[in-house]
C-alpha positions as CSV (number, residue, x, y, z in Angstrom):
1,M,-5.4,26.9,16.2
2,F,-6.8,23.8,14.7
3,S,-10.3,25.3,14.4
4,V,-9.0,28.3,12.4
5,M,-7.1,25.9,10.1
6,F,-10.1,23.7,9.5
7,T,-12.3,26.7,9.0
8,G,-10.1,27.8,6.2
9,V,-10.0,24.4,4.6
10,F,-13.8,24.0,4.8
11,K,-14.3,27.5,3.3
12,G,-12.0,26.5,0.3
13,V,-13.8,23.2,-0.2
14,F,-17.3,25.0,0.0
15,R,-16.1,27.6,-2.6
16,T,-14.9,24.8,-4.9
17,L,-18.2,23.0,-4.5
18,T,-20.3,26.0,-5.3
19,H,-18.2,27.7,-8.1
20,Q,-16.9,24.6,-9.9
21,K,-19.7,22.1,-9.7
22,R,-18.7,19.9,-12.6
23,Y,-15.1,19.6,-11.4
24,A,-16.2,18.9,-7.9
25,A,-18.8,16.2,-9.1
26,I,-16.0,14.5,-11.3
27,N,-13.7,14.4,-8.2
28,I,-16.4,13.0,-5.9
29,V,-17.5,10.4,-8.5
30,G,-13.9,9.4,-9.1
31,L,-13.2,9.0,-5.5
32,A,-16.4,7.0,-4.8
33,L,-15.5,4.8,-7.8
34,G,-12.0,4.2,-6.5
35,V,-13.3,3.3,-3.1
36,A,-15.9,1.0,-4.6
37,V,-13.3,-0.9,-6.8
38,F,-10.9,-1.2,-3.8
39,L,-13.6,-2.7,-1.6
40,V,-14.7,-5.2,-4.3
41,M,-11.2,-6.3,-5.0
42,A,-10.5,-6.7,-1.3
43,L,-13.6,-8.9,-1.0
44,I,-12.4,-11.0,-4.0
45,V,-9.0,-11.4,-2.5
46,R,-10.5,-12.3,0.9
47,Y,-12.7,-14.9,-0.8
48,Q,-9.9,-16.4,-2.8
49,L,-7.6,-16.7,0.2
50,S,-10.3,-18.4,2.4
51,Y,-11.7,-20.6,-0.3
52,N,-10.6,-23.9,1.1
53,G,-10.3,-22.8,4.7
54,S,-13.5,-24.6,5.7
55,Y,-11.8,-28.1,5.5
56,P,-10.8,-29.4,8.9
57,S,-7.4,-30.7,7.8
58,M,-6.5,-28.1,5.1
59,S,-2.8,-28.6,5.5
60,D,-3.1,-32.3,4.4
61,V,-4.8,-31.3,1.0
62,Y,-2.6,-31.3,-2.1
63,R,-3.1,-30.6,-5.7
64,V,-1.7,-32.8,-8.4
65,D,-0.5,-31.1,-11.6
66,E,0.0,-32.8,-15.0
67,A,2.8,-31.8,-17.3
68,F,2.6,-32.4,-21.0
69,R,5.8,-32.8,-22.8
70,Q,5.7,-32.8,-26.6
71,P,8.8,-33.0,-28.7
72,G,10.0,-29.7,-29.8
73,N,7.9,-27.7,-27.3
74,A,8.4,-26.5,-23.8
75,P,6.6,-28.6,-21.1
76,F,3.0,-27.4,-20.6
77,E,1.6,-27.8,-17.0
78,T,-2.1,-27.9,-16.2
79,K,-4.0,-28.3,-13.0
80,L,-6.3,-30.8,-14.6
81,T,-5.2,-34.4,-14.5
82,S,-6.6,-37.6,-15.9
83,F,-7.8,-40.5,-13.7
84,V,-5.1,-42.8,-15.2
85,G,-2.5,-41.8,-12.7
86,A,-4.7,-42.6,-9.6
87,P,-3.6,-46.2,-9.3
88,F,0.1,-45.3,-9.4
89,L,-0.4,-42.5,-6.9
90,K,-2.1,-45.0,-4.5
91,Q,0.8,-47.5,-5.1
92,D,3.4,-44.9,-4.2
93,F,1.5,-43.1,-1.5
94,P,-0.7,-45.7,0.4
95,E,-2.2,-42.9,2.7
96,I,-4.4,-41.7,-0.2
């Protein structure tokens, strides 16, 4: 039963490939492009999630953010901090 079904499907695919070559080429190129984009995005996500994984005690690593507060504006946070706060952090957290 399955062989009859697959035979009919393959006949339809073969007819489409032979009679509508441009349409089939567009579909195949689109599918290949979609798979390629998915694989590249999966590799990027995997790299971003495992970026700091090589550190032995990764659970003890923290990032310090700095918030700027200017009058009349909403606070602006950035991941870049100045070295001015380092002595205060050492004073408050001696394990640094």
